[in-house]
C-alpha positions in Angstrom: 79.1 92.8 -8.4 82.7 91.9 -9.3 85.0 93.1 -6.6 88.7 93.0 -7.5 89.7 93.3 -3.9 88.1 90.0 -3.0 89.2 86.5 -4.0 86.2 84.2 -4.6 86.0 80.4 -4.8 82.8 78.3 -5.1 83.9 74.9 -3.5 87.3 74.9 -1.6 90.4 77.0 -1.3 93.7 77.2 0.5 95.0 80.4 1.9 98.7 80.2 2.6 102.0 82.1 2.9 105.0 81.2 0.8 108.6 80.8 1.9 110.4 81.6 -1.3 113.8 79.9 -2.1 116.2 82.5 -3.6 118.4 81.1 -6.4 121.8 82.8 -6.1 123.3 84.4 -9.2 120.1 83.9 -11.2 119.2 86.5 -13.7 116.2 88.3 -12.4 115.2 89.9 -15.7 111.7 88.6 -16.3 112.5 87.8 -19.9 115.2 85.3 -18.8 114.0 83.8 -15.6 112.9 84.2 -12.0 115.3 83.8 -9.1 112.6 82.9 -6.5 110.9 79.6 -6.2 108.0 79.1 -3.8 107.3 75.5 -2.9 104.2 74.5 -0.9 106.3 72.2 1.3 108.3 75.3 2.4 105.2 77.4 3.0 102.5 77.8 5.7 100.9 78.3 7.9 97.7 77.8 5.9 93.9 77.9 6.1 91.9 75.3 4.1 88.2 76.1 3.6 85.5 74.2 1.7 82.3 72.2 1.8 82.2 68.5 2.3 79.5 68.2 -0.3 77.2 70.2 -2.6 74.0 68.3 -2.1 71.9 71.1 -0.5 73.5 74.5 -1.3 76.0 76.1 -3.6 78.0 79.0 -2.2 81.1 81.0 -2.2 84.2 81.5 -0.2 85.7 85.0 -0.1 88.6 86.7 1.4 90.3 90.1 0.9 93.4 89.9 -1.2 95.4 92.5 0.6 95.3 91.8 4.4 93.5 88.3 4.6 91.7 89.6 7.7 88.2 88.9 6.5 87.3 85.4 5.3 83.7 84.4 4.7 81.8 81.3 3.6 78.3 81.9 2.2 75.5 79.5 1.3 73.6 80.9 -1.8 70.1 79.6 -0.8 69.1 80.5 -4.4 65.9 82.4 -3.3 64.4 79.0 -2.4 60.8 79.2 -1.0 60.8 77.1 2.1 58.6 76.5 5.1 61.2 78.1 7.3 60.9 81.4 5.5 57.1 81.2 5.8 57.3 80.8 9.6 56.0 77.2 10.0 59.0 76.0 11.9 60.8 74.2 9.1 64.4 75.2 8.5 66.8 75.3 5.6 69.6 72.7 5.5 73.1 73.4 4.2 76.1 71.1 3.6 78.9 70.7 6.2 81.6 73.4 6.1 85.2 72.3 6.5 87.9 74.4 8.1 91.5 73.4 8.8 94.5 75.3 10.1 97.8 73.8 9.2 101.1 74.7 10.8 104.1 75.9 8.8 106.6 73.2 7.8 109.3 75.5 9.4 107.9 74.3 12.7 108.6 70.6 11.8 111.7 68.5 12.0 112.4 66.4 8.9 108.8 66.9 7.9 107.4 65.6 11.2 105.5 67.7 13.7 107.0 67.8 17.1 104.0 66.2 18.7 103.7 63.0 20.7 100.2 62.4 19.6 100.3 60.8 16.2 96.7 61.9 15.3 97.4 65.5 16.2 100.6 65.3 14.1 98.7 64.1 11.0 96.1 66.9 11.4 98.6 69.7 11.8 101.3 68.7 9.3 101.5 71.1 6.3 103.3 68.9 3.8 103.4 69.3 0.1 99.7 69.1 -0.4 97.9 71.3 2.1 94.5 70.4 0.8 95.0 66.6 0.9 93.2 66.0 4.1 90.2 68.1 2.9 90.1 66.2 -0.4 90.2 62.9 1.4 87.4 64.0 3.7 85.2 64.9 0.8 85.9 61.6 -0.9 84.9 59.7 2.3 81.8 61.8 3.0 80.5 61.2 -0.5 81.6 57.5 -0.8 83.8 58.1 -3.8 85.0 55.0 -5.7 87.5 56.4 -8.2 88.8 52.9 -9.3 85.4 51.2 -9.4 85.4 51.0 -13.2 89.1 51.2 -13.9 91.1 53.7 -16.0 90.3 55.0 -19.4 92.5 55.2 -22.5 91.5 55.5 -26.1 90.0 57.9 -28.6 87.3 60.5 -28.9 85.9 61.8 -32.2 85.4 65.5 -31.3 88.5 67.5 -31.7 89.2 66.7 -35.4 85.7 66.0 -36.8 83.6 68.0 -34.3 79.9 67.5 -35.3 80.8 66.3 -38.8 81.0 62.6 -38.2 79.6 59.6 -40.1 79.6 55.9 -39.6 82.3 55.2 -42.2 84.7 57.7 -40.9 84.3 56.5 -37.3 84.8 52.9 -38.5 88.1 53.9 -40.2 89.4 55.2 -36.9 88.2 52.2 -34.9 90.2 50.0 -37.3 93.3 52.1 -36.8 93.0 51.8 -33.0 92.7 48.0 -33.4 95.8 47.9 -35.6 97.6 50.0 -33.1 97.1 47.5 -30.3 100.7 46.6 -30.5 101.7 50.3 -30.1 99.0 52.1 -28.0 96.4 49.8 -26.7 93.0 51.5 -26.2 90.2 50.3 -24.1 87.5 52.7 -25.2 86.4 54.7 -28.2 83.9 57.6 -27.7 81.5 58.8 -30.4 81.0 62.5 -29.6 78.5 65.1 -30.7 77.2 65.1 -34.2 75.2 61.8 -34.6 71.8 63.2 -33.7 69.6 65.7 -35.5 69.4 68.0 -32.5 70.3 68.1 -28.8 67.4 66.7 -26.9 66.3 64.4 -29.7 68.7 61.6 -28.7 67.0 58.9 -30.7 66.9 60.8 -33.9 70.0 60.1 -36.1 71.3 62.0 -39.1 70.1 59.7 -41.8 72.7 60.5 -44.4 75.7 60.1 -42.1 74.2 57.0 -40.3 72.0 55.3 -42.9 69.6 52.5 -42.3 71.7 49.6 -43.5 68.8 47.1 -43.4 66.7 49.4 -45.5 69.5 49.7 -48.0 70.0 46.0 -48.1 66.3 45.4 -48.6 66.3 48.0 -51.5 69.3 46.2 -53.2 67.6 42.9 -52.8 64.4 44.2 -54.4 66.4 45.6 -57.3 68.1 42.3 -57.9 64.8 40.4 -57.8 63.4 42.8 -60.4 66.1 41.8 -62.8 65.5 38.1 -62.4 61.8 37.7 -61.5 59.8 40.2 -63.7 56.6 38.3 -63.1 56.8 38.8 -59.3 57.5 42.5 -59.2 54.4 43.5 -57.5 54.6 40.7 -54.9 58.2 41.5 -54.2 57.3 45.1 -53.6 54.6 44.2 -51.1 56.8 41.7 -49.3 59.6 44.3 -49.3 57.4 46.9 -47.7 56.1 44.5 -45.1 59.7 43.4 -44.4 60.8 46.9 -43.7 58.0 47.4 -41.2 58.8 44.2 -39.4 62.5 45.0 -39.1 62.0 48.6 -38.1 58.5 49.3 -37.0 59.2 52.9 -35.9 61.5 55.8 -36.5 63.2 55.3 -33.1 63.9 51.6 -33.8 65.8 52.6 -37.0 68.0 55.0 -35.0 68.6 52.3 -32.4 69.8 50.0 -35.1 72.3 52.6 -36.4 73.8 53.5 -33.0 73.8 49.8 -31.9 75.7 49.0 -35.0 78.4 51.6 -34.2 78.7 50.2 -30.7 79.1 46.7 -32.1 81.8 47.9 -34.4 83.8 49.5 -31.5 83.4 46.3 -29.5 84.5 44.1 -32.5 87.7 46.2 -32.5 88.5 45.3 -28.9 87.3 48.4 -27.1 84.4 49.6 -24.9 81.9 51.7 -26.9 81.5 55.2 -25.6 78.8 57.8 -26.5 78.4 61.6 -25.9 75.1 62.9 -24.5 73.8 66.1 -23.0 70.8 64.8 -21.1 69.7 68.2 -19.6 70.2 70.3 -22.7 68.1 70.9 -25.8 68.6 72.8 -29.1 66.2 75.6 -29.8 65.1 73.8 -33.0 64.7 70.4 -31.4 61.4 68.5 -31.4 61.7 68.2 -27.6 61.7 72.0 -27.2 58.6 72.3 -29.4 56.8 69.5 -27.6 57.7 70.4 -24.0 58.3 74.2 -23.7 57.4 73.9 -20.0 60.6 71.9 -19.4 62.8 74.8 -20.3 64.2 76.8 -17.3 63.2 80.4 -17.2 64.9 83.2 -15.4 63.4 85.6 -12.8 61.9 87.7 -15.6 60.2 84.8 -17.2 62.6 84.6 -20.1 64.7 81.6 -21.1 67.5 81.2 -18.6 71.1 81.9 -19.7 72.8 78.6 -20.5 76.0 80.3 -21.8 77.2 79.8 -25.4 79.3 76.9 -26.7 79.2 78.2 -30.2 75.4 78.2 -30.1 72.7 79.1 -27.6 70.7 76.2 -26.2 68.0 75.5 -23.6 68.6 74.1 -20.1 66.0 71.5 -19.0 64.5 71.9 -15.5 65.6 68.8 -13.5 63.3 69.8 -10.7 60.6 68.5 -13.0 60.1 64.7 -12.7 59.3 64.5 -16.4 62.7 65.9 -17.2 64.4 63.4 -15.0 62.4 60.7 -16.7 63.5 62.0 -20.1 67.2 61.9 -19.0 66.7 58.4 -17.4 65.2 57.0 -20.7 67.9 58.6 -22.9 70.7 57.1 -20.8 69.0 53.8 -20.3 68.4 53.5 -24.1 72.1 54.2 -24.7 73.2 51.5 -22.2 70.6 48.8 -22.5 69.4 49.1 -26.1 72.5 50.4 -27.9 75.1 48.7 -25.8 77.4 51.6 -24.7 79.7 51.1 -21.7 81.1 54.6 -21.5 79.0 57.7 -21.4 80.4 61.2 -21.7 77.7 63.4 -20.2 78.2 67.1 -21.1 76.6 70.4 -20.1 75.3 68.9 -16.9 75.1 72.3 -15.3 72.1 73.0 -17.7 70.0 71.1 -15.2 70.3 73.8 -12.5 70.6 77.2 -14.3 69.9 80.4 -12.3 66.2 81.4 -12.3 62.9 81.0 -10.5 61.1 79.8 -13.5 61.2 76.1 -12.6 58.8 73.4 -11.6 59.7 73.0 -7.9 60.7 76.3 -6.2 61.4 74.5 -2.9 64.5 72.9 -4.3 67.9 74.7 -4.4 70.1 74.5 -7.5 72.4 72.1 -5.6 69.5 69.8 -4.7 68.3 69.8 -8.3 71.8 68.9 -9.5 72.1 66.2 -6.9 68.8 64.6 -8.0 69.9 64.9 -11.6 73.2 63.1 -11.1 71.5 60.4 -8.9 69.1 59.8 -11.7 71.9 59.6 -14.2 73.8 57.0 -12.2 70.7 54.9 -11.5 69.9 54.9 -15.2 73.4 53.9 -16.3 74.0 51.3 -13.6 77.1 50.8 -11.5 79.3 49.3 -14.1 79.1 52.0 -16.8 82.0 54.4 -16.9 80.5 57.9 -16.5 82.5 61.0 -17.5 81.1 64.2 -16.2 81.6 67.4 -18.2 80.4 70.9 -17.5 79.4 69.8 -14.0 79.6 71.4 -10.5 82.5 69.4 -9.0 81.3 69.0 -5.5 77.9 67.5 -6.5 79.5 64.9 -8.8 81.7 63.2 -6.2 80.5 59.6 -5.7 78.5 59.6 -8.9 81.0 59.9 -11.8 84.1 57.7 -12.6 85.8 60.5 -14.6 85.5 64.2 -14.5 86.5 66.9 -16.9 88.6 69.2 -14.7 89.7 71.7 -17.3 88.4 73.9 -20.0 88.1 72.4 -23.5 91.4 72.0 -25.3 91.6 73.4 -28.8 93.9 73.6 -31.8 95.7 76.7 -30.6 97.7 77.7 -27.5 95.6 80.7 -26.7 91.8 80.9 -27.5 91.2 81.7 -31.1 88.6 84.2 -30.0 89.9 86.1 -26.9 87.6 87.3 -24.2 88.4 89.7 -21.4 91.2 88.6 -19.1 88.8 87.6 -16.3 87.0 85.1 -18.6 89.6 84.0 -21.2 90.3 80.7 -19.5 86.8 79.4 -20.4 87.3 79.2 -24.2 88.9 76.2 -25.9 92.7 76.3 -26.0 95.6 74.1 -25.0 96.7 76.7 -22.4 93.4 76.6 -20.7 93.4 72.8 -20.7 96.9 72.6 -19.1 96.2 75.3 -16.5 93.3 73.5 -14.8 94.7 70.1 -15.3 97.7 71.2 -13.2 95.7 73.1 -10.5 93.1 70.4 -10.0 95.5 67.4 -10.3 95.1 66.8 -6.6 91.6 65.5 -7.2 92.7 62.7 -9.4 92.2 59.2 -8.0 90.7 60.7 -4.9 87.3 61.8 -6.2 87.5 60.3 -9.7 89.8 59.7 -12.6 90.7 63.2 -13.8 89.8 64.0 -17.4 92.3 66.6 -18.7 90.6 66.5 -22.1 92.0 65.0 -25.2 95.7 64.9 -26.2 96.0 66.4 -29.7 99.0 65.0 -31.6 98.0 65.7 -35.2 99.4 68.4 -37.5 96.0 69.9 -38.1 96.6 72.1 -35.0 99.0 75.1 -34.8 101.0 73.6 -31.9 104.7 73.6 -31.9 106.6 70.4 -31.1 107.3 71.8 -27.7 103.7 72.5 -27.0 102.7 68.9 -28.0 105.3 67.4 -25.7 104.3 69.7 -22.9 100.7 68.5 -23.2 101.9 64.9 -23.2 104.0 65.7 -20.2 101.1 67.1 -18.2 98.8 64.2 -19.1 101.4 61.6 -18.3 102.6 63.2 -15.0 99.2 63.9 -13.6 97.9 60.4 -14.4 94.6 61.5 -16.0 92.7 59.9 -18.9 94.6 59.5 -22.1 92.3 60.0 -25.0 93.5 60.9 -28.5 91.3 62.9 -30.8 92.9 63.2 -34.2 92.2 61.7 -37.6 94.2 58.6 -36.8 94.4 57.6 -40.4 96.6 60.7 -41.1 98.7 60.9 -37.9 102.4 60.9 -38.8 104.9 58.5 -37.1 106.8 61.3 -35.3 103.7 62.6 -33.5 102.4 59.1 -32.8 105.7 58.3 -31.1 105.1 61.1 -28.6 101.9 59.3 -27.6 103.7 56.0 -27.5 106.3 57.4 -25.1 103.7 58.2 -22.4 101.9 54.9 -22.9 101.0 52.7 -20.9 99.6 54.9 -18.2 101.0 54.4 -14.7 98.2 54.9 -12.2 100.1 57.5 -10.3 99.5 61.2 -9.9 102.3 63.8 -9.6 102.3 66.5 -7.0 102.4 70.1 -8.2 105.1 71.3 -5.8 104.6 75.0 -6.5 100.8 74.9 -6.8 100.2 77.8 -4.4 103.4 79.7 -5.2 102.9 79.5 -9.0 104.6 82.0 -11.3 102.7 85.2 -10.8 102.9 86.0 -14.5 101.3 82.8 -15.8 99.5 81.5 -12.7 100.7 78.0 -13.6 102.7 75.6 -11.4 105.8 74.5 -13.2 107.3 71.7 -11.0 105.6 68.3 -10.9 107.1 65.3 -9.1 106.5 61.5 -9.2 108.8 58.9 -7.7 109.5 55.3 -8.4 110.5 52.5 -6.1 111.1 48.7 -6.3 110.4 48.2 -2.6 108.6 44.9 -2.2 107.7 44.5 -5.8 108.2 41.4 -7.9 111.5 40.4 -9.5 109.7 40.0 -12.9 106.7 42.1 -13.8 105.4 45.1 -11.9 102.2 43.1 -11.3 104.1 40.1 -10.0 103.2 37.7 -12.8 105.6 35.7 -14.8 106.4 36.5 -18.4 103.5 35.6 -20.8 104.3 33.4 -23.8 103.2 34.5 -27.2 100.7 31.6 -27.3 98.8 32.9 -24.2 95.8 35.1 -24.5 96.2 38.8 -24.4 95.6 40.7 -21.2 91.9 41.7 -21.0 92.6 45.3 -19.8 95.7 47.0 -21.2 95.7 49.2 -18.1 96.0 46.3 -15.7 99.4 47.3 -14.2 98.3 50.9 -13.8 95.0 49.9 -12.1 96.9 47.7 -9.6 99.2 50.6 -8.8 96.3 53.0 -8.6 94.4 50.7 -6.2 97.3 50.8 -3.8 97.2 54.5 -3.6 93.7 55.8 -4.6 91.0 56.7 -2.1 88.9 53.8 -1.1 85.9 53.8 1.3 87.0 50.4 2.5 90.2 51.7 4.2 91.3 54.8 6.2 92.5 57.8 4.1 96.2 57.7 3.5 98.6 60.1 5.1 99.9 62.6 2.6 103.4 62.7 4.0 103.8 59.1 2.8 103.6 60.3 -0.8 102.0 57.0 -1.9 99.7 58.6 -4.5 102.7 59.9 -6.5 104.6 56.6 -6.3 105.1 54.2 -9.2 106.0 50.6 -8.4 108.7 49.3 -10.7 110.4 45.9 -11.1 112.8 44.8 -8.3 116.3 45.9 -8.9 115.7 49.3 -10.3 115.9 51.1 -7.0 114.3 54.3 -5.9 114.4 57.7 -7.7 112.5 60.8 -8.4 110.8 62.0 -11.7 110.6 65.8 -11.9 109.1 67.8 -14.8 110.0 71.4 -15.3 108.0 73.7 -17.6 108.3 77.2 -19.0 104.7 78.5 -19.5 105.9 81.9 -20.5 105.7 83.2 -24.1 109.5 83.7 -24.2 112.6 81.5 -23.4 113.3 81.3 -19.7 115.6 79.6 -17.2 113.7 77.3 -14.9 115.0 76.0 -11.6 114.3 73.1 -9.2 115.9 73.2 -5.8 117.1 70.3 -3.7 113.8 69.5 -1.9 111.9 69.4 -5.2 114.5 67.0 -6.8 115.0 64.5 -4.0 112.6 62.2 -2.3 112.8 62.8 1.5 113.0 59.9 3.8 109.7 58.5 2.9 107.3 55.9 4.3 105.9 53.7 1.5 102.7 51.6 2.0 103.1 48.3 0.2 100.0 46.3 -0.3 100.1 42.7 0.6 97.5 41.6 -2.0 98.3 39.2 -4.8 99.9 41.7 -7.0 102.9 42.1 -4.7 104.9 40.0 -2.3 103.4 39.1 1.0 104.5 41.1 4.0 106.5 38.2 5.4 108.1 37.6 2.0 108.9 41.2 1.6 110.4 41.5 5.1 112.6 38.4 4.5 113.9 39.5 1.2 113.9 43.3 1.3 117.4 44.7 1.6 118.8 41.7 -0.3 119.0 40.6 -3.9 119.9 37.1 -4.9 121.9 36.8 -8.0 121.6 33.9 -10.5 124.6 32.1 -9.0 123.1 32.2 -5.5 125.2 35.1 -4.1 123.3 37.6 -2.0 123.9 41.3 -2.6 123.0 43.6 0.3 120.7 46.6 -0.5 121.8 48.9 2.3 119.8 52.0 1.1 116.5 50.4 2.1 115.4 49.9 5.7 112.2 48.1 6.6 110.0 48.2 9.6 106.6 46.6 10.2 103.5 48.9 10.0 100.8 49.3 12.6 98.3 48.5 9.9 97.4 44.9 9.3 97.7 44.7 5.5 100.8 46.8 4.9 104.5 47.2 5.7 106.3 50.5 5.9 109.5 51.0 4.0 111.7 54.0 4.7 114.1 55.0 2.0 117.5 56.4 3.1 119.4 56.9 -0.1 123.2 57.4 -0.1 124.2 60.6 -1.8 128.0 61.0 -1.4 128.6 59.6 -4.9 126.3 62.1 -6.6 123.4 61.6 -8.9 122.6 60.3 -12.4 120.4 63.0 -14.0 118.7 61.9 -17.2 116.4 64.2 -19.3 113.8 62.1 -21.0 112.5 64.2 -24.0 116.0 65.2 -25.1 117.7 61.9 -24.0 120.6 63.7 -22.4 122.6 62.4 -19.4 124.8 64.3 -16.8 126.3 63.3 -13.5 125.7 65.9 -10.8 127.5 66.1 -7.4 125.3 66.0 -4.3 126.3 69.6 -3.6 127.7 72.5 -5.6 130.6 73.3 -3.3 132.5 71.2 -0.8 131.7 73.6 2.0 127.9 73.8 1.2 125.5 73.0 4.0 123.6 69.8 3.3 120.4 71.6 4.4 121.0 74.4 1.9 118.2 74.2 -0.8 120.6 75.5 -3.5 123.4 73.1 -2.6 121.8 70.7 -5.2 120.2 72.6 -7.9 118.8 71.8 -11.4 118.4 74.5 -14.0 117.6 74.5 -17.7 116.7 77.1 -20.3 113.4 76.1 -21.9 111.8 77.5 -25.0 108.3 79.0 -24.7 105.7 76.5 -23.5 108.4 73.8 -23.4 108.7 71.0 -20.7 111.3 68.5 -19.8 111.2 65.4 -17.6 114.2 64.7 -15.4 115.1 61.5 -13.6 117.4 61.9 -10.5 118.9 58.7 -9.2 121.7 58.3 -6.6 124.8 56.7 -8.0 125.6 53.2 -6.6 129.3 52.8 -7.6 129.6 49.0 -7.3 126.2 48.0 -8.8 124.8 48.4 -12.3 121.8 50.7 -12.7 119.1 51.3 -15.2 119.3 55.0 -16.0 116.3 55.1 -18.3 115.2 54.9 -21.9 113.6 57.1 -24.5 110.6 54.7 -24.8 108.6 55.5 -21.6 108.6 58.7 -19.6 109.0 56.9 -16.3 112.4 55.3 -17.4 111.5 52.1 -15.5 107.9 51.1 -16.1 109.0 49.6 -19.4 111.2 47.1 -17.6 109.9 43.6 -16.6 113.1 42.2 -15.1 116.5 43.4 -14.0 119.2 41.0 -12.8 122.9 41.1 -12.2 125.2 38.4 -10.9 128.5 38.6 -9.1 130.4 37.6 -12.3 129.5 40.9 -14.0 126.6 39.8 -16.2 123.6 42.2 -16.3 120.3 41.0 -17.9 117.6 43.6 -18.6 114.3 42.3 -19.9 112.0 45.0 -21.4 108.3 44.5 -21.5 107.6 42.9 -24.9 103.8 43.0 -25.2 104.1 46.2 -27.4 106.2 47.1 -30.3 108.9 49.6 -29.5 112.2 50.8 -30.8 114.6 53.1 -29.0 117.6 53.5 -26.7 118.1 52.3 -23.2 120.8 53.8 -20.9 122.7 51.7 -18.4 125.3 52.5 -15.8 127.9 49.7 -15.4 130.8 49.8 -12.9 134.4 49.9 -14.0 136.2 51.9 -16.7 137.7 49.3 -19.0 136.6 48.8 -22.6 136.0 45.1 -22.1 132.2 45.2 -22.6 130.1 42.6 -24.4 126.5 43.6 -25.3 123.8 41.3 -26.8 120.3 42.5 -27.8 117.5 40.0 -28.6 120.1 37.2 -28.5 122.4 38.9 -31.1 125.4 41.2 -30.9 124.3 44.8 -30.2 124.5 46.9 -33.3 124.5 50.3 -31.7 126.3 50.6 -28.4 127.9 53.8 -27.3 129.7 54.9 -24.1 128.0 58.3 -23.7 129.4 59.4 -20.3 131.9 58.5 -17.6 130.7 58.7 -14.0 133.1 60.4 -11.5 134.1 58.8 -8.3 132.3 61.5 -6.4 133.1 65.0 -5.1 133.7 68.1 -7.1 137.4 67.7 -7.7 137.5 64.0 -8.3 139.3 62.9 -11.5 138.7 59.2 -11.0 135.7 57.4 -12.5 133.7 54.6 -11.1 131.7 53.5 -14.2 130.3 54.3 -17.6 126.9 55.1 -19.0 126.0 53.0 -22.1 123.6 53.9 -24.8 122.1 50.8 -26.4 119.7 50.6 -29.4 116.8 48.1 -28.8 114.0 46.9 -31.1 111.1 45.2 -29.4 109.0 43.1 -31.8 106.0 42.5 -29.5 106.5 38.8 -29.7 106.5 38.1 -26.0 109.3 35.6 -26.4 112.1 35.2 -23.9 114.7 36.9 -26.1 112.4 39.7 -27.4 113.5 42.9 -25.6 116.3 41.2 -23.7 119.6 43.1 -23.3 122.7 41.4 -21.8 125.8 43.3 -20.8 129.0 41.5 -19.6 131.4 43.9 -18.0 
C-alpha cells in the first residue's frame, strides 16, 4: 500500500541534512528565484544505506519523511519456496547490507577530518559525494569493469524512425555518419526495434523492409536469361530454383543474410555494428508465444503476469526455465557470431523476473532469476561485446553490462505527451524525465558502467526550444555518458548539428552534482554540476602525450582514445584500490600543459518560468585538491613530472616558474600527488560557453568580505525556462598569457593540443586539427598597448577583436593588466603544422 509518510528506495539511498547558503538581497519570489542553495559539501551528517549486490534478493529501504526516526531495510523473499521454510534445516540467503554514517563537513577543517588515522579519516569524511564510498564498494564486490570495452559514441535509429526502419534508410544514415567523421566521429551505429516481425521471433525479418537481395539478384538474372536464351528457359528455371535453395536453405538463413548485410554496411562505414534485442520479451502474436506458452510468466492467479505497457502489452519469458535461458543464449549468440554485431542494446530485461508464482522454478527469487539471466547474456555475447542494459534492475547488472540506461526514455517533448499521475509521470518518454535521472544517477558513471542517458535529439522534428536542446547537450557532456544521436541525419540542419559538435569529442570525465541532495524542492532536479581541468603532469603537446600526427599517417582507430585514457585514470578498476572522493579525480579533465587549472560549472533553470540561478564560492572554485596523475605511457613519468612540474621552458630556453602548483610524492607506487593552490588576489576570468560572453570578477564582492564567506564570490544569471549555461572560472595570472576558452568545445581546453609562450612575447596556440571546426578562441594577453600581431593558419588574422580589458585587481582598481582577444579560427582538418595554429605577438 502506498504510504505517503514513508520514503522508499529499492537499492540505495542517502539520508542527510542540508546546510543552506543564504544569498543576500536575492528575490525570494518563487517566480524569480530562490535565495537558498543547499550544497552536499556543506551538509551532513548523513546515513548511507544500500545492498552490495542484488544476486539473491530484491528489497526496499524505507524511512519516515517527518522525523527520520524509523529506518528499515527489507528483503522481499518473493514468496520463495525453500527448504528452510519447510523445516529441513536449509536457510534463505540474502545479499550483504551496507550502512555508513558520515560526519558533517562542518566538523572538518579544509575538508579534512580532524583524525590522525588516515583510514578513519577517509571513512568518515562527508565530502561532495556522500554515496561515493558505497558506490565504489558495490563496484569492487561485483568486479565491475566499466572501461573494459571503451566508450560509446554514435547513432541509434529509434527516436526518429521508431519501428519504421528499412535497410535503405539505415544505409543513408550510416553514410552520413561516415561523411561526418571530420565533424563528429562515431564508433557505433545501433539498429533499434523494427527489423523483426515480432518480439521473440528474432530471426524473422520484415521481408519488405529487409529484402532477400540474393533472391532478387537471382530473379533479375533469370529474367535476363529469358530474353537472351529462349531455348533454355526451363533449364534456367530449374537451376535458378536449385540455386536459391543452395544459397538460402532455410527461412532463418535468409534472415541471417539480411542482418549480416546491415552489420557489414555499418562496419564498412567505419563503425561497430549495434543491434537491439529484448531477449526475455515476446509479443502476444509471436510464433514463440504460440509454440511455447509454458515459457510465459504467470501471476499468482494463474493469469499472464503484468509486464507494464510500452505502447503495447507483451509477455515476460520465465528465465527460471532453462529452455528460456537457452532461447536467449541462442538469440544473442546468433547476433554476435552469425550476424557480426559488436554492440548489443538489450531492452526490457526486467521481463525475465516479473512478479508471480507461475514460473518454472519456485525455489528461485526474482533477483536470482535476473542474476542467472544476465550471466547467460554475458556468456553468450562474450567479453568483448559492448552490452547496453535497458529496463534492468541496477544492482543485478553491475559487472555484467558495459553501459546502462539510467534514465527514462527521452522523447520529442519536454513533458510526457500523455501525462500520468504525479507519482508515475517520470516513467513516460520525455526530455525532462531523461534529464532528471541522468543527473540523479550521474555518480554511477564510470564506476559501475558507462552511463547511458539515452539519445541526444538535435533535429527539428521535436518540439524542443533551442534552450532545451542545449540543456540536454549540457547534461550529456557534463555527466560524461554515452553520446548517441537519433535523428534523421540526412535532414539535420547545420545549426543543430553544431550543438552536437560543440560537445564532441567526449572527455571521459564525470561532473559532480553539487546540490544532488539539496535539489530545488519544486523540480527535484540538481542544478549545479562541476568539472575541473588541469595541466598537471600532462604532455606539452597532446593530452595523450603523442606528437602531432601528419596528414599522411593513418587515422586513430578509436575516436574516443583521449577520453578513454582520461577515464582509465579515474574510473573504478578492480586492479587498484578505490579512489578517495576528496581527490575529485573522477571529475578532472587532463588538458595540455600550459593551460593551467580551472573549474567548469554548469547552472540550469529547470523551472517552467525564467529564474535567477546562483552558485556560491565553494561551487565555483576548486579547493586545494590532490590530483592522482598516472605514470603510464599516456602521461609523463613520475620522475619527469617531478623534475618539470612548477616550471615551463620557453622556446628560447628561458624557464618560467609556475608558482601556483606544488608537488609532493604520493604513498602509492604508480602516482604522484599534486596540490593546487591557486592565487586569487587578481580576480578571475569568467567565460560563459554557450553565449560566448566574458567578464572579469574580483575574488570578493567587498574589500571587507571574509574570505570564508560563501557569498564573497558569487555567480548569478537569469536563465529562461529549461535553460543551462556552462561557466569557466580561471584565476588571472597578470604576467602570463592564458587560454580563456573557445566556442568550439564545452571544456574550453580539450580542443587545444599545444600552448607555448616565450619570454619575447610570442604566444603559439595549436588547436587539435583532426576535425573540421570554425569558431572563436579567447585569449588573455598581458599589457594594454595596441601593438598586437595575430596570425591564423600562417596568415594574418582576419577577425581579431579586443573584447575586454582585465583590471589590475581589487574592486576600486582603474589600472589594467591585460586584454582579452577574440580571434576567428577555421580548422580544415588537414593535420598539418599550420592548420589550427594561432600566433600572437604582444
